[in-house]
C-alpha positions as CSV (number, residue, x, y, z in Angstrom):
1,M,-14.2,-39.6,27.8
2,A,-17.4,-38.3,29.2
3,T,-19.0,-35.2,27.7
4,I,-18.2,-32.1,29.7
5,A,-20.9,-29.4,29.9
6,R,-20.2,-26.2,28.2
7,R,-21.9,-23.0,27.1
8,G,-23.5,-23.0,23.7
9,I,-21.6,-21.6,20.7
10,L,-22.9,-19.2,18.1
11,F,-21.4,-20.0,14.7
12,I,-21.7,-17.0,12.2
13,V,-21.4,-17.5,8.5
14,S,-21.3,-14.5,6.2
15,G,-20.3,-13.7,2.6
16,P,-21.6,-12.0,-0.4
17,S,-24.8,-13.1,-2.2
18,G,-23.9,-16.1,-4.4
19,A,-20.9,-17.2,-2.3
20,G,-22.8,-20.3,-1.3
21,K,-23.7,-19.6,2.3
22,T,-27.0,-21.5,2.2
23,T,-25.5,-24.5,0.5
24,L,-22.7,-24.6,3.0
25,S,-25.0,-24.1,6.0
26,D,-27.3,-27.0,4.8
27,A,-24.3,-29.3,4.4
28,V,-23.0,-28.6,7.9
29,L,-26.5,-28.9,9.5
30,R,-26.9,-32.4,7.9
31,V,-23.6,-33.5,9.6
32,F,-24.3,-32.0,13.0
33,E,-27.9,-32.8,13.8
34,D,-27.7,-31.0,17.2
35,L,-26.6,-27.7,15.5
36,E,-29.6,-25.4,15.1
37,L,-30.3,-22.8,12.5
38,S,-31.3,-19.3,13.6
39,V,-34.2,-18.2,11.5
40,S,-34.1,-14.5,10.8
41,Y,-37.0,-12.1,10.3
42,T,-37.1,-10.2,7.0
43,T,-39.4,-7.7,5.3
44,R,-38.7,-9.0,1.8
45,A,-41.0,-11.4,0.0
46,P,-40.2,-15.2,-0.2
47,R,-38.1,-16.3,-3.2
48,G,-38.8,-19.5,-5.1
49,E,-39.6,-22.3,-2.7
50,E,-38.7,-20.5,0.5
51,I,-40.9,-21.5,3.5
52,D,-42.0,-19.1,6.2
53,G,-40.6,-20.1,9.5
54,V,-38.0,-22.4,7.9
55,D,-35.9,-20.2,5.6
56,Y,-37.0,-16.9,7.1
57,R,-39.8,-15.4,9.1
58,F,-41.5,-13.1,6.6
59,V,-43.1,-10.0,8.2
60,D,-44.2,-6.6,7.1
61,R,-42.2,-3.5,8.0
62,E,-44.7,-2.4,10.7
63,R,-44.2,-5.7,12.7
64,F,-40.5,-5.6,12.2
65,D,-40.3,-2.0,13.5
66,A,-42.4,-3.1,16.6
67,M,-39.9,-5.9,17.4
68,L,-37.0,-3.5,17.0
69,A,-38.6,-1.0,19.3
70,A,-39.2,-3.7,21.9
71,G,-35.6,-4.8,21.9
72,D,-36.5,-8.3,20.6
73,L,-33.7,-8.3,17.9
74,A,-30.1,-9.1,18.6
75,E,-29.1,-7.4,15.3
76,W,-30.8,-5.9,12.3
77,A,-29.7,-4.4,9.1
78,E,-31.1,-3.0,5.8
79,V,-29.7,-4.9,2.9
80,H,-30.8,-4.5,-0.8
81,A,-33.7,-2.3,0.4
82,H,-35.1,-4.9,2.8
83,R,-34.7,-5.4,6.5
84,Y,-33.3,-8.5,8.2
85,G,-33.1,-9.2,11.9
86,T,-32.1,-12.0,14.3
87,P,-34.4,-12.7,17.4
88,R,-32.4,-12.2,20.6
89,Q,-34.0,-14.5,23.2
90,P,-33.4,-17.8,21.3
91,L,-29.7,-17.0,21.1
92,E,-29.4,-16.2,24.8
93,R,-31.3,-19.3,25.8
94,A,-29.1,-21.5,23.5
95,V,-25.9,-20.2,24.9
96,A,-27.1,-20.7,28.5
97,E,-28.4,-24.2,27.8
98,G,-25.3,-25.4,26.0
99,R,-26.9,-25.6,22.5
100,D,-25.1,-24.5,19.4
101,I,-26.7,-22.1,16.8
102,L,-25.7,-21.3,13.2
103,L,-26.4,-17.8,12.0
104,D,-26.4,-17.1,8.3
105,I,-26.2,-13.3,8.4
106,D,-24.6,-10.3,6.6
107,V,-21.4,-8.5,7.7
108,Q,-23.4,-5.8,9.5
109,G,-25.3,-8.3,11.5
110,A,-22.2,-10.4,12.2
111,R,-20.5,-7.3,13.7
112,K,-23.4,-6.7,16.0
113,I,-23.6,-10.3,17.1
114,K,-19.9,-10.3,18.0
115,E,-20.5,-7.2,20.1
116,L,-23.2,-8.9,22.1
117,F,-21.6,-12.4,22.1
118,P,-17.8,-12.0,21.9
119,D,-17.3,-15.8,22.0
120,A,-19.2,-16.3,18.8
121,V,-17.3,-17.9,16.0
122,S,-17.4,-16.0,12.7
123,V,-16.7,-17.6,9.3
124,F,-16.5,-15.6,6.1
125,L,-17.2,-17.5,2.8
126,L,-15.3,-16.1,-0.2
127,P,-16.1,-16.8,-3.8
128,P,-13.0,-17.8,-5.9
129,D,-13.2,-14.7,-8.1
130,R,-15.6,-12.0,-9.4
131,A,-16.4,-13.9,-12.6
132,T,-17.5,-17.0,-10.7
133,L,-19.7,-15.0,-8.3
134,A,-21.3,-13.2,-11.2
135,G,-22.0,-16.5,-12.9
136,R,-23.6,-17.9,-9.7
137,L,-25.9,-14.9,-9.3
138,R,-27.0,-15.0,-12.9
139,G,-27.5,-18.7,-12.7
140,R,-30.1,-18.3,-10.0
141,G,-32.5,-16.9,-12.6
142,T,-34.2,-14.8,-9.8
143,D,-32.5,-11.4,-10.4
144,D,-32.4,-9.1,-13.3
145,D,-29.2,-7.5,-14.6
146,A,-29.5,-4.4,-12.5
147,T,-29.9,-6.5,-9.4
148,V,-26.9,-8.6,-10.2
149,S,-24.8,-5.5,-10.8
150,R,-25.9,-4.1,-7.4
151,R,-25.1,-7.4,-5.7
152,L,-21.6,-7.4,-7.2
153,Q,-21.0,-3.9,-6.0
154,N,-22.1,-4.8,-2.5
155,A,-20.0,-7.9,-2.6
156,C,-16.9,-5.8,-3.0
157,R,-17.8,-3.9,0.1
158,E,-18.6,-7.0,2.1
159,I,-15.4,-8.8,1.1
160,A,-13.5,-5.9,2.5
161,S,-14.7,-7.0,6.0
162,A,-13.3,-10.5,5.6
163,P,-10.2,-9.8,7.7
164,D,-12.4,-9.1,10.7
165,Y,-13.6,-12.7,10.8
166,D,-12.1,-15.6,12.8
167,F,-12.0,-17.9,9.8
168,L,-12.0,-17.6,6.0
169,I,-13.2,-20.3,3.6
170,V,-12.8,-20.0,-0.2
171,N,-15.7,-21.8,-1.8
172,V,-14.0,-23.3,-4.9
173,D,-15.4,-26.8,-4.3
174,R,-18.6,-27.2,-2.2
175,A,-17.5,-30.5,-0.6
176,A,-14.1,-29.1,0.4
177,A,-15.7,-25.9,1.8
178,A,-18.2,-27.9,3.8
179,A,-15.3,-30.1,5.2
180,E,-13.4,-27.0,6.3
181,F,-16.5,-25.6,8.1
182,E,-17.1,-29.0,9.8
183,A,-13.5,-29.0,11.1
184,I,-14.1,-25.5,12.5
185,V,-17.2,-26.7,14.4
186,R,-15.5,-29.7,15.8
187,G,-12.5,-27.8,16.9
188,E,-14.4,-25.0,18.6
189,R,-16.5,-27.6,20.5
190,R,-13.3,-29.1,21.9
191,R,-11.9,-25.8,23.3
192,V,-11.3,-26.1,27.0
193,A,-12.1,-22.4,27.4
194,R,-15.7,-23.1,26.4
195,M,-16.2,-25.8,28.9
196,R,-17.9,-25.1,32.2
197,Q,-15.0,-24.8,34.5
198,D,-16.8,-26.1,37.6
199,V,-17.8,-29.3,35.7
200,L,-14.3,-29.7,34.2
201,A,-12.7,-29.3,37.6
202,A,-15.1,-31.9,39.1
203,F,-14.2,-34.3,36.3
204,V,-10.5,-33.8,36.9
205,R,-10.9,-34.4,40.6
206,R,-12.9,-37.6,40.0
207,F,-10.3,-38.8,37.6
208,E,-7.5,-38.3,40.1
209,T,-9.3,-40.1,42.9
210,E,-10.7,-43.1,41.0
211,P,-8.7,-46.3,41.5
């Protein structure tokens, strides 16, 4: 069957720090080469081997506030004393051009994106339990005990928002979690409601008239 044109889809993945959002996102992006990652702006400093323009766009607070005042951000939030924001125009262009975008954002940002783009697909990634999450955070080796404790407290608040999402994935096994997310992407891409109805109607008419 020929490919039928459709609007682009925004896939949102959220979850507490340490739930495995980055690992899951990387796995799905390797499977779907046409799925693009939205790169957020942040006022925090790079961690480890993070690359500017690839993992985040690192800016100072003055520039961030200027973008906010100009309406250039689709959403923004202050998390762990740092600001994060998603550029708006790339999302609007992607949806109009039929390209799919993956957004790895927190629960506050996800709520705002869903307000602007109601058709966005939201996925919440849950850790199997508190002990596993704490172990993952400490295993990073990038946060002190006070930071880990603060992230665990924030995780409880974030997990309370899980019922607001379209899909939930419990990340017990990385491969299994990635497979679940891949199934969500494939399923949403096949929804008739997302297809351009004029193109779909033309396809049906052609099918009916062809010998």
